[in-house]
C-alpha positions as CSV (number, residue, x, y, z in Angstrom):
1,M,4.6,-116.9,67.5
2,T,4.2,-114.9,63.9
3,E,4.3,-111.3,64.4
4,K,0.9,-109.6,63.3
5,I,1.5,-107.0,60.2
6,D,-0.4,-104.1,60.7
7,K,-1.5,-103.3,57.0
8,Y,-2.2,-99.6,58.1
9,S,1.5,-99.1,59.0
10,I,2.9,-100.1,55.6
11,E,4.0,-97.2,53.5
12,K,2.1,-96.6,50.2
13,P,4.3,-95.6,47.4
14,E,3.6,-92.3,46.5
15,V,1.7,-91.6,43.1
16,L,2.5,-88.6,40.7
17,S,-0.7,-88.1,38.7
18,L,0.3,-86.9,35.6
19,V,-2.5,-84.6,33.6
20,V,-1.7,-84.5,29.6
21,P,-4.5,-82.5,27.2
22,V,-4.6,-84.1,24.0
23,H,-6.4,-82.7,20.7
24,N,-5.3,-84.5,17.2
25,E,-1.7,-85.5,18.7
26,E,-1.3,-88.8,17.0
27,E,2.1,-88.0,16.2
28,T,3.4,-87.0,19.7
29,I,1.9,-89.4,22.1
30,Q,4.5,-92.1,21.6
31,T,7.0,-90.3,21.7
32,F,5.6,-88.5,24.7
33,Y,4.9,-91.5,26.5
34,D,8.7,-92.7,25.8
35,T,10.3,-89.8,27.1
36,L,8.4,-89.6,30.2
37,S,9.0,-93.5,30.8
38,A,13.0,-93.3,30.5
39,L,12.4,-90.6,33.2
40,K,10.7,-93.3,35.5
41,D,14.3,-93.9,38.0
42,K,14.9,-90.4,38.6
43,L,11.2,-89.9,40.3
44,T,10.8,-90.4,43.7
45,A,6.9,-91.4,42.6
46,T,4.9,-93.9,40.4
47,I,3.5,-91.8,37.5
48,Q,-0.1,-92.3,36.9
49,Y,-1.1,-90.9,33.1
50,H,-4.2,-89.1,32.5
51,F,-4.6,-88.4,29.0
52,V,-7.6,-86.1,27.9
53,D,-9.1,-86.7,24.3
54,D,-10.3,-83.2,23.2
55,G,-12.8,-85.0,20.8
56,S,-9.8,-85.7,18.4
57,T,-10.4,-86.5,14.8
58,D,-7.2,-88.3,14.2
59,H,-5.8,-91.4,15.6
60,T,-5.6,-89.9,18.7
61,L,-7.9,-92.2,20.7
62,S,-6.8,-95.3,19.2
63,I,-3.4,-94.9,20.2
64,L,-4.3,-94.2,23.9
65,R,-6.4,-97.4,23.8
66,E,-3.3,-99.0,23.1
67,L,-0.9,-97.6,25.7
68,A,-3.9,-98.3,28.6
69,N,-4.1,-101.8,27.4
70,R,-0.2,-101.9,27.5
71,D,0.2,-100.0,30.7
72,E,-2.0,-100.1,33.7
73,N,-1.0,-97.0,34.8
74,V,-2.1,-95.3,31.7
75,H,-5.9,-94.0,32.0
76,Y,-7.2,-92.0,29.3
77,I,-10.8,-90.1,29.0
78,S,-12.3,-89.2,25.5
79,F,-14.6,-86.0,24.9
80,S,-18.0,-86.4,22.9
81,R,-16.5,-83.5,21.6
82,N,-13.8,-80.9,21.4
83,F,-14.7,-78.7,24.5
84,G,-11.2,-76.8,24.4
85,K,-8.1,-77.4,26.7
86,E,-9.5,-75.4,29.9
87,A,-12.5,-78.1,30.0
88,G,-9.4,-81.0,29.5
89,L,-7.4,-79.6,32.5
90,Y,-10.3,-79.9,34.5
91,A,-11.4,-82.9,33.5
92,G,-8.1,-84.3,34.1
93,L,-7.8,-83.1,37.5
94,Q,-10.7,-84.3,38.5
95,Q,-9.5,-88.0,37.1
96,T,-6.1,-87.8,39.2
97,T,-5.6,-89.5,42.7
98,G,-2.3,-89.2,43.5
99,Q,-0.8,-87.2,46.0
100,Y,0.9,-84.9,43.9
101,V,-0.7,-84.1,40.2
102,A,1.2,-82.3,37.5
103,V,0.2,-80.5,34.2
104,M,2.3,-81.1,31.3
105,D,1.3,-80.5,27.1
106,V,2.3,-83.6,25.1
107,D,4.0,-81.9,22.6
108,L,6.9,-81.7,24.9
109,Q,7.7,-78.0,24.4
110,D,7.4,-78.5,28.4
111,P,11.1,-79.6,29.0
112,P,10.1,-83.4,30.7
113,E,13.6,-83.1,32.3
114,L,12.6,-80.8,34.7
115,L,10.1,-83.2,36.3
116,P,12.0,-84.8,39.1
117,Q,13.5,-81.5,40.5
118,M,9.7,-80.1,40.4
119,L,8.6,-82.8,41.8
120,Q,11.5,-82.9,44.5
121,D,10.4,-79.6,45.8
122,V,7.1,-80.1,46.2
123,Q,7.8,-83.1,48.2
124,S,10.2,-81.5,50.8
125,G,7.2,-79.2,51.9
126,D,8.9,-76.2,50.9
127,Y,6.4,-75.1,48.1
128,D,2.7,-76.4,47.3
129,A,3.8,-76.1,43.5
130,V,6.3,-75.6,41.3
131,G,5.8,-74.4,37.9
132,T,7.7,-73.3,34.8
133,R,7.8,-69.8,33.0
134,R,9.4,-69.3,29.3
135,A,12.7,-67.3,29.9
136,D,12.1,-65.9,26.3
137,R,10.3,-66.8,23.1
138,S,12.9,-67.6,20.5
139,G,11.1,-69.4,17.6
140,E,7.9,-67.5,17.8
141,A,6.5,-65.0,15.6
142,K,7.9,-61.4,16.9
143,I,4.1,-59.8,16.6
144,R,2.7,-63.0,18.5
145,S,5.7,-62.4,21.7
146,W,4.9,-58.7,21.4
147,F,1.2,-59.4,22.0
148,S,1.6,-61.8,24.6
149,A,4.1,-59.8,26.6
150,Q,1.5,-56.9,26.6
151,F,-1.1,-59.2,28.0
152,Y,0.7,-59.8,30.8
153,V,1.7,-56.4,31.6
154,W,-2.0,-54.9,31.3
155,M,-3.4,-58.0,32.9
156,N,-1.3,-57.2,36.2
157,K,-2.0,-54.0,35.9
158,I,-5.7,-54.1,35.5
159,S,-6.3,-57.4,38.0
160,E,-5.8,-58.2,41.3
161,T,-4.7,-61.6,40.5
162,Q,-1.2,-61.1,39.2
163,L,0.1,-63.9,36.6
164,V,3.7,-64.4,36.2
165,D,5.5,-63.8,32.5
166,G,5.4,-66.8,30.5
167,A,4.5,-69.1,32.6
168,R,3.1,-72.5,31.8
169,D,0.5,-74.9,32.4
170,Y,3.1,-77.3,33.0
171,R,3.8,-77.8,37.2
172,V,3.5,-80.2,40.0
173,M,0.6,-79.5,42.9
174,T,0.0,-80.9,46.0
175,R,-3.3,-82.8,46.5
176,Q,-4.4,-79.8,48.4
177,M,-4.3,-77.0,45.8
178,V,-5.4,-79.4,43.3
179,N,-8.8,-79.8,45.5
180,A,-9.0,-75.7,45.8
181,I,-8.8,-75.7,42.2
182,L,-11.5,-78.3,41.5
183,S,-13.7,-76.3,43.9
184,M,-14.0,-73.3,41.6
185,S,-16.1,-75.4,39.3
186,E,-16.6,-72.1,36.9
187,N,-17.8,-72.9,33.0
188,Q,-15.6,-70.1,31.8
189,R,-12.2,-71.2,33.1
190,F,-8.8,-69.5,32.6
191,S,-6.2,-71.8,34.4
192,K,-3.3,-69.4,34.6
193,G,-5.4,-67.1,36.4
194,I,-7.3,-69.9,38.8
195,F,-3.9,-71.3,39.4
196,S,-2.4,-67.4,40.8
197,W,-6.0,-67.3,42.7
198,V,-6.3,-70.3,44.4
199,G,-2.8,-69.0,46.7
200,F,-0.5,-71.3,47.9
201,K,3.2,-71.3,48.1
202,T,4.5,-71.6,44.0
203,K,8.0,-71.4,42.7
204,Y,8.8,-71.1,38.9
205,I,12.0,-72.5,37.1
206,P,12.5,-70.4,33.8
207,F,13.6,-72.7,30.8
208,E,14.5,-71.6,27.4
209,N,11.9,-72.0,24.8
210,R,11.8,-74.5,22.3
211,E,10.1,-76.3,19.2
212,R,7.2,-79.0,19.2
213,V,8.3,-82.6,18.5
214,A,5.9,-83.3,16.0
215,G,2.8,-82.0,14.5
216,S,1.2,-78.6,14.5
217,T,-0.3,-76.2,17.2
218,S,-4.2,-75.5,17.2
219,W,-3.7,-72.3,18.9
220,S,-4.3,-69.8,16.1
221,F,-3.6,-66.1,17.0
222,W,-7.9,-65.4,17.1
223,S,-7.9,-68.6,19.0
224,L,-5.3,-66.9,21.5
225,S,-6.7,-63.4,21.9
226,K,-10.0,-65.1,22.5
227,Y,-8.5,-66.5,25.3
228,A,-7.0,-63.3,26.6
229,I,-10.3,-61.8,26.2
230,A,-11.6,-64.7,28.7
231,G,-8.8,-63.8,31.3
232,I,-9.6,-60.7,31.5
233,V,-13.5,-61.3,31.9
234,S,-12.7,-63.8,34.3
235,F,-10.4,-61.7,36.5
236,S,-10.8,-58.2,36.0
237,T,-13.5,-55.5,36.2
238,F,-11.2,-52.9,34.9
239,P,-13.1,-52.8,31.4
240,L,-16.5,-51.9,33.3
241,T,-14.4,-49.1,35.1
242,I,-13.0,-47.8,32.0
243,I,-16.5,-47.7,30.7
244,T,-17.3,-45.5,33.3
245,G,-15.0,-43.2,32.6
246,L,-15.9,-42.4,29.4
247,G,-19.6,-41.9,30.2
248,F,-18.1,-39.0,32.1
249,L,-16.1,-37.7,29.5
250,S,-18.5,-38.0,27.2
251,F,-21.0,-35.8,29.5
252,G,-18.5,-33.4,30.2
253,I,-17.5,-32.6,26.1
254,S,-21.1,-32.7,25.8
255,L,-21.8,-29.8,28.6
256,L,-18.5,-27.8,27.0
257,S,-20.0,-28.4,23.3
258,A,-23.5,-27.2,24.6
259,A,-21.8,-24.1,26.0
260,F,-19.9,-23.6,22.7
261,I,-22.9,-23.6,20.7
262,V,-24.7,-21.2,23.0
263,I,-21.8,-18.7,23.4
264,R,-21.2,-18.6,19.4
265,A,-24.9,-18.1,18.9
266,L,-25.1,-15.0,20.8
267,A,-22.2,-13.8,19.8
268,Y,-22.8,-14.2,16.1
269,N,-26.6,-14.3,15.6
270,N,-25.6,-18.0,13.7
271,S,-27.5,-20.8,15.1
272,A,-27.8,-22.8,11.4
273,A,-23.7,-22.9,11.6
274,G,-22.2,-26.2,13.1
275,W,-23.6,-28.9,11.5
276,P,-19.9,-30.6,10.7
277,S,-19.4,-30.3,14.5
278,I,-22.5,-31.3,15.4
279,V,-22.1,-34.6,13.1
280,T,-18.7,-35.3,15.0
281,I,-20.3,-34.9,18.5
282,I,-23.4,-37.5,17.7
283,L,-20.5,-40.0,16.2
284,F,-18.3,-39.6,18.9
285,I,-21.2,-40.6,21.8
286,G,-22.5,-43.0,19.7
287,G,-19.0,-44.7,19.3
288,I,-18.6,-44.6,23.2
289,Q,-22.1,-45.9,23.6
290,L,-21.7,-48.9,21.1
291,L,-18.4,-49.7,22.9
292,S,-19.6,-49.5,26.0
293,L,-22.7,-52.0,24.9
294,G,-19.9,-54.6,23.4
295,V,-17.9,-54.7,26.7
296,I,-20.9,-54.9,28.8
297,G,-22.4,-57.6,26.5
298,R,-19.1,-59.5,27.2
299,Y,-19.2,-59.7,30.7
300,I,-23.4,-60.1,30.3
301,A,-22.6,-63.3,28.2
302,A,-20.3,-64.6,30.5
303,I,-23.0,-64.4,33.5
304,F,-25.5,-66.4,31.0
305,L,-23.4,-68.9,30.1
306,E,-22.7,-69.8,34.0
307,S,-26.3,-69.1,34.8
308,K,-27.1,-72.3,32.2
309,H,-24.5,-74.5,34.4
310,R,-24.2,-76.7,31.8
311,P,-21.5,-79.4,32.4
312,I,-17.8,-78.5,31.8
313,Y,-17.5,-81.1,29.3
314,I,-19.5,-84.4,28.5
315,T,-17.3,-88.2,28.2
316,R,-17.8,-90.4,25.9
317,E,-15.6,-93.1,26.5
318,E,-12.8,-93.5,29.7
319,K,-10.7,-96.1,31.0
């Protein structure tokens, strides 16, 4: 008698979905794919690649098409235009189906050799996520490194969501954690803060900074500054508290100035003097008001953009 096999009793192989945002990375994609393919035997799960083409203008999409035709485990999604890396991360996470999900940059600044250990630590059940952080910033401009370090210092002081200094997006997560991240469908996204805000037990592995394998970064100092401001607005209301403090300070100074003017007029009978001090006070208060309007306006702009309920990205092509 032939024994009936229950199809549900057959253990399915575990899958690691790898999310890789790309923008004008024609020089690095093949090298990245070859490097990860060489790690196949060291991984305890099958890799599924999910490349996200963020509106590239070079041959990135053509290379992704070719890879997808050669390997059934390679998938890609191409945006109708450049929506930014945050949109790319969100889109990639949405496409994943594996029990475990990894996020990684294509330029190989994220050490691929750490991936087997990261996956095993998550599979053990001891951690919901294993991330990475740069132990140093060698090879980076000193002024840029200083501003980056200061961002983490001050962000952790003004926000309840704590960020790990030097933390990268490179990490392996459980499906449960990924689902929690996807439930936060906000338009103004700051993934480093979101990864921390959702919680879950996370371990960080330090590594020495390394250069890109090819090509050049699209992150300028200005774009990093805007990204930092977006992070502060998304995860801290402290700037609004500063404005309140400046308001009280300005009010106190104005009272002292009024008392000084009145006393001087009574003592010296000279009410016409003091124009320089009046102009200084006007400029001081006007400066505070403009600064306050700018900060409040940044928060209102975030509310305005969220209220439109526009999609985070628009797909042009996918496979």
